[in-house]
C-alpha positions as a printed NumPy array, in Angstrom:
array([[ 109.758, -121.295,  269.085],
       [ 111.213, -124.362,  270.792],
       [ 108.865, -127.299,  271.474],
       [ 109.401, -129.876,  274.106],
       [ 107.756, -133.244,  273.545],
       [ 106.808, -134.996,  276.79 ],
       [ 106.314, -138.772,  276.86 ],
       [ 102.71 , -139.875,  277.085],
       [ 101.681, -141.818,  280.241],
       [ 100.221, -145.163,  279.196],
       [  98.238, -147.266,  281.654],
       [  99.088, -150.939,  281.784],
       [  96.454, -153.205,  280.328],
       [  97.252, -155.883,  282.896],
       [  94.59 , -156.644,  285.567],
       [  96.002, -157.497,  289.032],
       [  94.074, -158.762,  291.97 ],
       [  95.497, -158.739,  295.544],
       [  93.536, -161.19 ,  297.73 ],
       [  93.415, -161.71 ,  301.425],
       [  92.048, -165.274,  301.619],
       [  89.99 , -167.119,  304.185],
       [  91.356, -169.186,  307.04 ],
       [  90.992, -172.94 ,  307.435],
       [  89.05 , -172.8  ,  310.727],
       [  86.247, -170.502,  311.936],
       [  86.916, -167.983,  314.661],
       [  84.923, -167.187,  317.75 ],
       [  86.188, -163.589,  317.461],
       [  85.873, -162.778,  313.729],
       [  87.852, -159.566,  314.113],
       [  90.967, -161.661,  314.575],
       [  91.024, -162.689,  310.938],
       [  88.734, -160.261,  309.123],
       [  91.262, -157.496,  308.475],
       [  93.873, -157.669,  305.701],
       [  97.43 , -156.92 ,  306.796],
       [  98.603, -153.347,  306.096],
       [ 101.234, -154.733,  303.727],
       [  98.715, -155.654,  301.028],
       [  97.686, -151.999,  300.816],
       [ 101.302, -150.856,  300.497],
       [ 101.834, -153.331,  297.604],
       [  98.582, -152.122,  296.047],
       [  99.682, -148.493,  296.381],
       [ 103.054, -149.217,  294.753],
       [ 101.266, -150.75 ,  291.798],
       [  98.738, -147.96 ,  291.528],
       [ 101.514, -145.364,  291.666],
       [ 103.081, -147.116,  288.679],
       [  99.779, -147.071,  286.763],
       [  98.706, -150.67 ,  287.141],
       [  95.074, -151.675,  287.344],
       [  95.012, -153.313,  290.778],
       [  92.152, -154.222,  293.099],
       [  92.25 , -155.554,  296.689],
       [  89.74 , -158.204,  297.642],
       [  89.134, -159.016,  301.33 ],
       [  88.014, -162.612,  301.006],
       [  88.314, -163.655,  304.599],
       [  84.749, -164.98 ,  304.522],
       [  84.209, -165.789,  300.792],
       [  84.14 , -169.502,  301.563],
       [  80.671, -168.96 ,  303.07 ],
       [  79.48 , -168.25 ,  299.509],
       [  82.011, -170.175,  297.448],
       [  80.231, -169.565,  294.172],
       [  81.438, -165.976,  294.406],
       [  85.052, -167.073,  293.852],
       [  84.483, -168.438,  290.429],
       [  81.969, -165.751,  289.468],
       [  84.305, -162.939,  290.502],
       [  87.367, -164.351,  288.785],
       [  85.38 , -164.9  ,  285.575],
       [  84.151, -161.327,  285.691],
       [  87.499, -159.625,  286.524],
       [  89.704, -161.925,  284.408],
       [  92.947, -161.099,  286.232],
       [  96.352, -161.554,  284.631],
       [  98.077, -161.742,  288.   ],
       [  96.782, -162.68 ,  291.448],
       [  98.792, -161.936,  294.587],
       [  97.868, -163.54 ,  297.897],
       [  98.613, -162.128,  301.348],
       [  99.566, -165.222,  303.405],
       [  99.753, -165.089,  307.154],
       [  99.729, -168.771,  307.922],
       [  96.277, -169.876,  308.846],
       [  94.93 , -168.699,  305.513],
       [  97.364, -170.5  ,  303.257],
       [  94.83 , -173.225,  302.398],
       [  92.32 , -170.626,  301.386],
       [  94.902, -169.196,  298.96 ],
       [  95.748, -172.644,  297.593],
       [  92.085, -173.424,  296.962],
       [  91.396, -170.087,  295.215],
       [  94.581, -170.475,  293.178],
       [  93.35 , -173.824,  291.909],
       [  90.061, -172.299,  290.727],
       [  91.89 , -169.41 ,  289.074],
       [  94.203, -171.782,  287.191],
       [  91.28 , -173.891,  286.136],
       [  89.561, -170.822,  284.62 ],
       [  92.75 , -169.45 ,  283.074],
       [  95.898, -171.622,  283.049],
       [  97.882, -168.474,  282.01 ],
       [  97.111, -166.488,  285.134],
       [ 100.164, -165.921,  287.3  ],
       [  99.834, -166.732,  291.03 ],
       [ 102.133, -164.967,  293.48 ],
       [ 102.219, -165.698,  297.21 ],
       [ 103.644, -163.188,  299.653],
       [ 103.583, -162.292,  303.366],
       [ 105.084, -163.807,  306.481],
       [ 103.464, -167.208,  305.967],
       [ 104.778, -167.579,  302.387],
       [ 108.189, -166.186,  303.314],
       [ 108.909, -169.009,  305.768],
       [ 107.371, -171.791,  303.682],
       [ 108.398, -170.72 ,  300.166],
       [ 110.086, -173.997,  299.279],
       [ 107.244, -176.146,  300.556],
       [ 104.659, -174.099,  298.649],
       [ 106.479, -174.115,  295.319],
       [ 107.467, -177.809,  295.537],
       [ 103.978, -179.098,  296.365],
       [ 101.444, -176.727,  294.794],
       [ 101.842, -176.287,  291.073],
       [  99.249, -173.448,  291.008],
       [ 101.753, -171.24 ,  292.816],
       [ 104.111, -169.651,  290.292],
       [ 106.186, -167.275,  292.459],
       [ 106.761, -166.439,  296.108],
       [ 107.812, -162.914,  297.206],
       [ 110.098, -163.316,  300.205],
       [ 110.184, -160.645,  302.891],
       [ 109.24 , -156.998,  302.32 ],
       [ 107.192, -157.04 ,  299.211],
       [ 106.517, -153.625,  297.65 ],
       [ 109.471, -153.212,  295.296],
       [ 109.903, -156.91 ,  294.669],
       [ 106.289, -157.381,  293.635],
       [ 106.5  , -154.411,  291.266],
       [ 109.68 , -155.796,  289.668],
       [ 108.025, -159.172,  289.218],
       [ 104.919, -157.559,  287.651],
       [ 107.087, -155.631,  285.175],
       [ 108.952, -158.829,  284.263],
       [ 105.664, -160.617,  283.58 ],
       [ 104.317, -157.666,  281.609],
       [ 107.38 , -157.76 ,  279.404],
       [ 106.73 , -161.336,  278.467],
       [ 108.539, -163.125,  281.291],
       [ 111.517, -164.302,  279.222],
       [ 114.716, -162.7  ,  280.547],
       [ 115.868, -161.281,  283.849],
       [ 113.942, -163.349,  286.356],
       [ 117.145, -164.303,  288.253],
       [ 117.981, -160.604,  288.552],
       [ 114.871, -159.888,  290.637],
       [ 115.892, -159.963,  294.302],
       [ 113.692, -161.525,  296.926],
       [ 111.694, -164.097,  294.99 ],
       [ 111.457, -167.858,  294.649],
       [ 110.122, -169.831,  291.661],
       [ 110.31 , -173.136,  289.816],
       [ 112.65 , -173.754,  286.945],
       [ 111.971, -177.135,  285.49 ],
       [ 111.837, -179.54 ,  288.391],
       [ 114.03 , -177.287,  290.609],
       [ 112.823, -174.682,  293.091],
       [ 115.134, -171.645,  293.077],
       [ 115.499, -168.622,  295.272],
       [ 117.2  , -165.397,  294.28 ],
       [ 119.38 , -163.108,  296.385],
       [ 117.63 , -161.378,  299.358],
       [ 116.071, -158.077,  298.428],
       [ 116.996, -156.398,  301.727],
       [ 114.889, -153.818,  303.494],
       [ 113.661, -150.454,  302.184],
       [ 115.747, -148.039,  304.217],
       [ 113.462, -145.017,  303.938],
       [ 109.837, -146.027,  304.478],
       [ 108.587, -142.603,  303.418],
       [ 109.795, -143.443,  299.885],
       [ 106.778, -145.798,  299.64 ],
       [ 103.601, -144.421,  298.126],
       [ 100.971, -143.583,  300.766],
       [  98.281, -146.279,  300.554],
       [  95.643, -143.924,  301.933],
       [  95.655, -142.111,  298.562],
       [  94.188, -145.185,  296.954],
       [  92.46 , -147.367,  299.609],
       [  90.411, -147.305,  302.751],
       [  91.503, -149.253,  305.813],
       [  91.757, -148.952,  309.583],
       [  94.932, -150.851,  310.485],
       [  97.939, -148.506,  310.149],
       [ 101.569, -148.686,  311.198],
       [ 104.238, -146.045,  311.678],
       [ 107.067, -148.516,  312.043],
       [ 108.303, -151.903,  310.848],
       [ 110.158, -154.239,  313.17 ],
       [ 110.438, -154.729,  316.958],
       [ 113.293, -154.543,  319.45 ],
       [ 112.029, -157.74 ,  321.159],
       [ 113.227, -161.261,  320.401],
       [ 110.272, -163.225,  321.664],
       [ 110.643, -166.921,  320.935],
       [ 106.958, -167.363,  319.861],
       [ 106.964, -164.461,  317.384],
       [ 108.067, -164.391,  313.704],
       [ 108.738, -160.667,  313.638],
       [ 112.474, -160.856,  314.451],
       [ 113.092, -163.285,  311.554],
       [ 110.889, -161.37 ,  309.123],
       [ 111.879, -157.787,  309.881],
       [ 115.313, -158.308,  311.403],
       [ 116.33 , -156.82 ,  314.72 ],
       [ 116.107, -153.161,  313.71 ],
       [ 113.157, -150.836,  313.727],
       [ 112.456, -148.512,  310.817],
       [ 110.19 , -145.511,  311.078],
       [ 107.865, -143.547,  308.831],
       [ 108.29 , -139.886,  309.583],
       [ 105.525, -138.489,  311.788],
       [ 104.44 , -136.259,  308.892],
       [ 103.928, -139.185,  306.542],
       [ 102.001, -141.169,  309.118],
       [  99.761, -138.272,  310.163],
       [  99.052, -137.5  ,  306.494],
       [  97.944, -141.122,  306.098],
       [  95.58 , -140.723,  309.004],
       [  94.301, -137.4  ,  307.653],
       [  93.555, -138.908,  304.208],
       [  91.655, -141.818,  305.77 ],
       [  89.813, -139.482,  308.165],
       [  88.61 , -137.418,  305.175],
       [  87.199, -140.671,  303.787],
       [  85.061, -141.039,  306.941],
       [  87.282, -143.324,  309.018],
       [  87.488, -142.255,  312.653],
       [  88.686, -145.334,  314.486],
       [  92.122, -146.891,  313.915],
       [  94.248, -149.825,  315.002],
       [  97.913, -148.741,  315.297],
       [  99.432, -152.103,  314.393],
       [ 103.089, -151.353,  315.214],
       [ 104.72 , -154.184,  317.165],
       [ 105.89 , -151.568,  319.638],
       [ 104.307, -148.178,  318.969],
       [ 105.944, -146.369,  321.891],
       [ 109.515, -147.45 ,  321.215],
       [ 110.719, -143.885,  320.583],
       [ 109.061, -141.246,  322.787],
       [ 109.867, -138.281,  320.529],
       [ 108.348, -140.099,  317.538],
       [ 105.116, -140.812,  319.431],
       [ 104.763, -137.279,  320.729],
       [ 105.294, -135.714,  317.32 ],
       [ 102.605, -138.   ,  315.817],
       [ 100.148, -137.129,  318.589],
       [ 100.807, -133.415,  318.243],
       [ 100.275, -133.755,  314.455],
       [  96.93 , -135.478,  315.024],
       [  95.874, -132.668,  317.345],
       [  97.122, -129.866,  315.073],
       [  95.252, -131.381,  312.101],
       [  92.064, -131.457,  314.095],
       [  91.577, -135.186,  313.518],
       [  88.72 , -136.272,  315.814],
       [  89.748, -139.896,  315.955],
       [  90.114, -142.652,  318.452],
       [  92.688, -145.42 ,  318.285],
       [  94.28 , -148.333,  320.046],
       [  97.958, -149.355,  320.061],
       [ 100.347, -152.15 ,  320.985],
       [ 103.467, -151.73 ,  323.115],
       [ 105.912, -153.313,  325.541],
       [ 105.865, -152.427,  329.244],
       [ 109.437, -151.291,  329.166],
       [ 108.784, -148.753,  326.442],
       [ 106.149, -146.529,  328.024],
       [ 106.404, -143.291,  329.989],
       [ 104.19 , -140.522,  331.33 ],
       [ 104.936, -137.87 ,  328.698],
       [ 104.081, -140.223,  325.823],
       [ 100.936, -141.377,  327.597],
       [  99.805, -137.76 ,  328.117],
       [ 100.049, -136.953,  324.426],
       [  98.601, -140.277,  323.31 ],
       [  95.519, -139.741,  325.385],
       [  95.042, -136.172,  324.111],
       [  95.375, -137.439,  320.547],
       [  92.64 , -140.072,  320.938],
       [  94.309, -143.291,  322.257],
       [  91.809, -145.325,  324.243],
       [  93.644, -148.63 ,  324.71 ],
       [  97.164, -150.055,  324.772],
       [  97.774, -153.816,  324.554],
       [ 100.807, -155.193,  326.364],
       [ 102.283, -158.643,  325.8  ],
       [ 103.046, -159.951,  329.287],
       [ 102.595, -163.623,  328.498],
       [ 103.022, -165.175,  331.939],
       [ 103.279, -164.381,  335.627],
       [ 106.128, -166.88 ,  335.913],
       [ 109.541, -165.279,  335.503],
       [ 110.893, -168.635,  334.369],
       [ 108.377, -168.851,  331.527],
       [ 108.158, -165.172,  330.676],
       [ 111.82 , -164.44 ,  330.464],
       [ 113.305, -167.922,  330.1  ],
       [ 110.964, -169.72 ,  327.677],
       [ 109.608, -166.655,  325.876],
       [ 112.666, -164.355,  326.153],
       [ 110.451, -161.34 ,  326.972],
       [ 113.14 , -159.694,  329.131],
       [ 110.679, -157.693,  331.228],
       [ 110.406, -157.525,  335.032],
       [ 107.327, -157.586,  337.212],
       [ 107.936, -154.09 ,  338.525],
       [ 108.065, -152.809,  334.921],
       [ 104.769, -154.504,  334.193],
       [ 103.139, -153.087,  337.354],
       [ 104.425, -149.571,  336.554],
       [ 103.224, -149.636,  332.998],
       [  99.696, -150.766,  333.974],
       [  99.395, -148.218,  336.782],
       [ 100.552, -145.391,  334.55 ],
       [  98.333, -146.424,  331.617],
       [  95.188, -146.491,  333.754],
       [  96.081, -143.197,  335.456],
       [  96.027, -141.428,  332.069],
       [  92.605, -142.812,  331.185],
       [  93.831, -145.356,  328.722],
       [  92.518, -148.904,  329.029],
       [  95.372, -151.344,  329.547],
       [  94.82 , -154.727,  327.871],
       [  97.118, -157.699,  328.63 ],
       [  98.03 , -160.688,  326.507],
       [  98.804, -163.976,  328.206],
       [ 100.035, -167.243,  326.692],
       [  99.453, -170.478,  328.516],
       [ 100.318, -174.124,  327.844],
       [ 103.985, -173.36 ,  327.328],
       [ 107.089, -175.444,  328.26 ],
       [ 107.12 , -175.84 ,  332.014],
       [ 103.534, -174.789,  332.527],
       [ 102.079, -176.153,  335.751],
       [  99.206, -175.255,  338.155],
       [ 101.869, -173.329,  340.124],
       [ 102.789, -171.123,  337.122],
       [  99.121, -170.565,  336.346],
       [  98.705, -169.3  ,  339.953],
       [ 101.69 , -166.986,  339.388],
       [  99.857, -165.539,  336.417],
       [  96.691, -165.072,  338.439],
       [  98.807, -163.342,  341.174],
       [ 100.231, -161.005,  338.566],
       [  96.741, -160.224,  337.244],
       [  95.667, -159.346,  340.772],
       [  98.673, -156.971,  341.096],
       [  98.422, -155.154,  337.76 ],
       [  94.598, -154.936,  337.581],
       [  94.141, -155.083,  333.805],
       [  90.756, -153.974,  332.438],
       [  90.969, -156.371,  329.521],
       [  92.792, -159.702,  329.068],
       [  93.307, -162.055,  326.181],
       [  94.461, -165.589,  326.87 ],
       [  96.007, -167.673,  324.097],
       [  97.193, -171.29 ,  323.971],
       [ 100.8  , -171.384,  322.833],
       [ 101.024, -172.001,  319.055],
       [ 104.135, -172.877,  317.061],
       [ 104.685, -171.187,  313.689],
       [ 107.436, -171.248,  311.118],
       [ 109.94 , -168.406,  311.524],
       [ 109.913, -168.542,  315.32 ],
       [ 112.597, -169.815,  317.711],
       [ 110.112, -172.21 ,  319.349],
       [ 109.249, -173.706,  315.998],
       [ 112.931, -174.329,  315.206],
       [ 113.262, -176.03 ,  318.628],
       [ 110.218, -178.128,  317.782],
       [ 111.796, -179.379,  314.537],
       [ 114.984, -180.344,  316.434],
       [ 113.123, -182.058,  319.29 ],
       [ 110.801, -184.098,  317.19 ],
       [ 112.642, -184.721,  313.909],
       [ 109.769, -183.129,  311.975],
       [ 110.252, -180.962,  308.851],
       [ 108.209, -178.325,  307.153],
       [ 106.394, -181.15 ,  305.425],
       [ 104.089, -181.17 ,  308.416],
       [ 102.298, -178.156,  306.875],
       [ 101.081, -180.301,  304.009],
       [  98.471, -181.452,  306.548],
       [  95.345, -179.308,  306.61 ],
       [  96.205, -177.574,  309.895],
       [  96.4  , -173.911,  310.812],
       [  98.966, -174.259,  313.592],
       [ 100.769, -176.635,  315.911],
       [  99.684, -176.383,  319.544],
       [ 102.706, -176.724,  321.728],
       [ 101.02 , -179.004,  324.253],
       [ 100.51 , -181.568,  321.442],
       [ 104.295, -181.945,  321.322],
       [ 104.924, -182.132,  325.076],
       [ 104.153, -185.323,  326.976],
       [ 103.956, -183.325,  330.193],
       [ 100.82 , -181.571,  328.949],
       [  97.507, -182.745,  327.619],
       [  94.395, -181.19 ,  326.14 ],
       [  92.189, -181.579,  329.182],
       [  94.85 , -179.938,  331.348],
       [  95.179, -177.072,  328.927],
       [  91.437, -176.501,  328.912],
       [  91.414, -176.393,  332.707],
       [  94.401, -173.921,  332.686],
       [  92.46 , -171.604,  330.376],
       [  89.236, -171.82 ,  332.418],
       [  91.043, -171.018,  335.644],
       [  92.795, -168.   ,  334.077],
       [  89.635, -166.606,  332.526],
       [  87.437, -167.184,  335.577],
       [  90.095, -165.739,  337.826],
       [  90.35 , -162.565,  335.746],
       [  86.533, -162.169,  335.359],
       [  85.862, -162.643,  339.057],
       [  88.187, -159.765,  339.906],
       [  87.233, -157.412,  337.069],
       [  84.592, -155.439,  338.931],
       [  87.095, -154.961,  341.76 ],
       [  89.687, -153.682,  339.248],
       [  87.23 , -151.249,  337.722],
       [  86.206, -150.005,  341.163],
       [  89.78 , -149.267,  342.135],
       [  90.696, -147.053,  339.166],
       [  92.796, -144.015,  340.133],
       [  93.062, -141.313,  337.466],
       [  95.586, -138.472,  337.672],
       [  94.703, -134.916,  338.45 ],
       [  95.934, -133.308,  335.229],
       [  93.384, -130.608,  334.383],
       [  93.772, -130.967,  330.602],
       [  92.752, -134.596,  330.838],
       [  89.442, -134.067,  332.671],
       [  87.329, -134.491,  329.494],
       [  89.328, -137.607,  328.533],
       [  88.833, -139.128,  331.994],
       [  85.102, -138.655,  331.626],
       [  85.238, -140.287,  328.178],
       [  87.29 , -143.225,  329.533],
       [  84.965, -143.979,  332.454],
       [  81.804, -143.825,  330.361],
       [  83.291, -146.098,  327.705],
       [  84.309, -148.577,  330.4  ],
       [  80.845, -148.343,  331.917],
       [  79.247, -149.259,  328.587],
       [  81.506, -152.29 ,  328.315],
       [  80.007, -153.632,  331.593],
       [  76.361, -152.642,  330.905],
       [  75.922, -153.205,  327.197],
       [  79.28 , -154.276,  325.733],
       [  81.647, -157.198,  325.77 ],
       [  81.372, -157.877,  329.53 ],
       [  77.603, -157.643,  329.748],
       [  77.07 , -161.271,  328.821],
       [  79.894, -162.784,  330.893],
       [  78.304, -164.63 ,  333.808],
       [  81.536, -164.897,  335.797],
       [  81.639, -161.064,  336.196],
       [  79.562, -160.224,  339.167],
       [  77.765, -156.876,  339.866],
       [  78.169, -155.701,  336.277],
       [  75.289, -153.224,  336.416],
       [  76.395, -151.892,  339.783],
       [  79.929, -151.179,  338.572],
       [  78.62 , -149.688,  335.346],
       [  76.401, -147.231,  337.302],
       [  79.391, -146.239,  339.426],
       [  81.54 , -145.69 ,  336.327],
       [  78.806, -143.571,  334.621],
       [  78.331, -141.446,  337.734],
       [  82.129, -141.016,  338.18 ],
       [  82.293, -139.97 ,  334.512],
       [  79.675, -137.231,  335.07 ],
       [  81.62 , -136.012,  338.088],
       [  84.523, -135.266,  335.8  ],
       [  82.541, -133.745,  332.974],
       [  79.07 , -134.019,  331.533],
       [  79.039, -136.376,  328.56 ],
       [  76.285, -137.919,  326.516],
       [  77.541, -141.522,  326.846],
       [  77.241, -141.527,  330.649],
       [  73.682, -140.167,  330.522],
       [  72.82 , -142.751,  327.878],
       [  74.249, -145.622,  329.895],
       [  72.395, -144.581,  333.074],
       [  69.17 , -144.072,  331.159],
       [  69.343, -147.496,  329.525],
       [  70.055, -149.123,  332.893],
       [  66.912, -147.578,  334.32 ],
       [  64.966, -148.675,  331.242],
       [  66.058, -152.251,  331.725],
       [  64.966, -152.053,  335.362],
       [  61.571, -150.795,  334.144],
       [  62.021, -147.565,  336.073],
       [  60.601, -145.372,  333.353],
       [  60.323, -142.222,  335.423],
       [  63.931, -142.288,  336.516],
       [  65.027, -143.153,  332.938],
       [  63.032, -140.19 ,  331.588],
       [  64.562, -137.821,  334.142],
       [  68.096, -138.913,  333.349],
       [  67.632, -138.895,  329.56 ],
       [  65.88 , -135.499,  329.6  ],
       [  68.799, -134.035,  331.473],
       [  71.181, -135.566,  328.943],
       [  69.198, -134.188,  325.978],
       [  69.166, -130.779,  327.68 ],
       [  72.96 , -130.727,  327.579],
       [  73.43 , -132.652,  324.359],
       [  70.422, -131.849,  322.151],
       [  72.147, -133.112,  318.973],
       [  72.858, -136.59 ,  320.389],
       [  70.815, -138.973,  318.29 ],
       [  71.382, -141.857,  320.66 ],
       [  70.067, -139.884,  323.658],
       [  67.033, -138.665,  321.779],
       [  66.343, -142.141,  320.425],
       [  66.608, -143.689,  323.867],
       [  64.319, -141.016,  325.369],
       [  61.81 , -141.539,  322.558],
       [  61.748, -145.323,  323.2  ],
       [  61.148, -144.574,  326.842],
       [  58.155, -142.344,  325.96 ],
       [  56.831, -145.039,  323.582],
       [  56.994, -147.581,  326.372],
       [  54.746, -145.346,  328.493],
       [  52.38 , -144.545,  325.666],
       [  53.553, -140.929,  325.202],
       [  53.927, -141.069,  321.413],
       [  53.684, -137.327,  320.725],
       [  56.614, -136.697,  323.082],
       [  58.478, -139.534,  321.378],
       [  57.931, -137.875,  317.972],
       [  59.331, -134.599,  319.249],
       [  62.599, -136.444,  319.947],
       [  62.597, -138.509,  316.753],
       [  61.685, -135.906,  314.138],
       [  64.993, -134.13 ,  314.663],
       [  66.518, -137.217,  313.013],
       [  63.795, -137.943,  310.498],
       [  66.319, -139.039,  307.851],
       [  68.19 , -141.416,  310.11 ],
       [  67.85 , -145.127,  309.287],
       [  67.661, -145.866,  313.044],
       [  64.949, -143.335,  313.763],
       [  62.6  , -143.995,  310.799],
       [  61.095, -147.278,  312.068],
       [  60.231, -145.66 ,  315.413],
       [  58.745, -142.616,  313.714],
       [  56.459, -144.95 ,  311.704],
       [  55.36 , -146.745,  314.841],
       [  54.534, -143.444,  316.554],
       [  52.399, -142.255,  313.671],
       [  50.646, -145.576,  313.532],
       [  49.957, -145.509,  317.286],
       [  48.555, -141.999,  316.912],
       [  46.315, -143.045,  314.019],
       [  48.216, -140.696,  311.696],
       [  49.927, -143.172,  309.519],
       [  49.425, -141.021,  306.36 ],
       [  51.695, -138.359,  307.84 ],
       [  54.619, -140.734,  307.793],
       [  54.781, -140.522,  303.983],
       [  55.818, -136.927,  304.316],
       [  58.741, -137.606,  306.619]])
């Protein structure tokens, strides 16, 4: 008999932490900084696939309880710590690195990501806690560096492509690593981690002057196969995740790719919702149809300015007003919420260009708008121009700042003026928002009727109980919400529209009307916990506690229902019965 001896698989004894650190400044919208970039999960998956003990820590808010930094590092005792650096969080990484080195001088600190890629020399020259910087795409480079360190870190460092490090007093950089040609060769992060931000591509066809993507990814776009991407969604869906951010710079760049992904989502029966980012010149009706059927609820478009001179001259967007108008009209018609990004305070900004942006807003009727002040970041064309204009160098980032606001570098602009620009833009958008919502025209495609009902009820909730409910500049919020809920029910009965109408009547203290609406909703959607809970609260408000219990006991194990069940039993003088629930 012939025996074959297979090599044993040994797990590495090294402990690796991958950390997404906190930003320097607090955010009004926490969601802007609370999510680690998808790249950190790909690096983690590459290490896991190669049998390394790696853990990802989302420390975007750990500075609120700083004692946890030292406590966690002492407990986990990492050999290597990798930091995902955007730009605003570099100081968080520097501070954590200092603590880690204090606890264990032998721990190796590796910075990576777009922020580290463009400031590698500055970081290594000025911060001795940083041992290495991974430049560019990091999965294979990080793995090679870990293997080098595991082997004792004596020979072969210069052979690792895509890194920078100190050698004596010199800071050295090795040959570029280049891009991974086949993205599907990368281990699927969803096998090992849970996250909501996903991407089917890397790179963008645009060359916007305010964006670092062209310098980081190059001018080409690489694709995961639709099968790989849908499998990633499926694995995450099975872990209980049902809402996703498709973080591609331009998700709709290739129509066939988009449609195949959407068909895969539908064929797999993934009951998910998701939002995406695109450019107005890369969207068409066939892709929108399949995107809506597959669960897309919002597309964000970077329009940046209503001024052609700023949009296409300063920012190099290379998009026309008729393309913008067409994209927004089409997106709304398919029941997908179009969100627009604008940047103000740019070179040449005046009250006249602000008015041009407001005119464009009036024409395209966006249902969501985000307004940013122009920032300058390393790796962008505008930043390079800033260095030439001012004589500054990268040394400016040794200051404890997150960014450089363009207006601070332009004598034609000042802070008060910028604040007034922003106020006028936001107020102008909010004043017209009810009008935009009231003018929605959806297409007549029969297959999309359930999706149109869903779209209108979601939008209604935004006005009555969501993001817009507290915005004073938006007039007639409740009126437009009622119209949207009723329009939704005209397309197809759905629990969210009944819920929204019922809550509006509750708030108006019209209990009888609220009861009628909610009872009708429960009749059609008896398993809707939200409808039953809302109806129960309505009964409790009118002293009908037994009827309230009939609604609540269907969900007796729900954390939301339990407190109301207890109050009902207490009101009925039957508190002892609650112990059996």
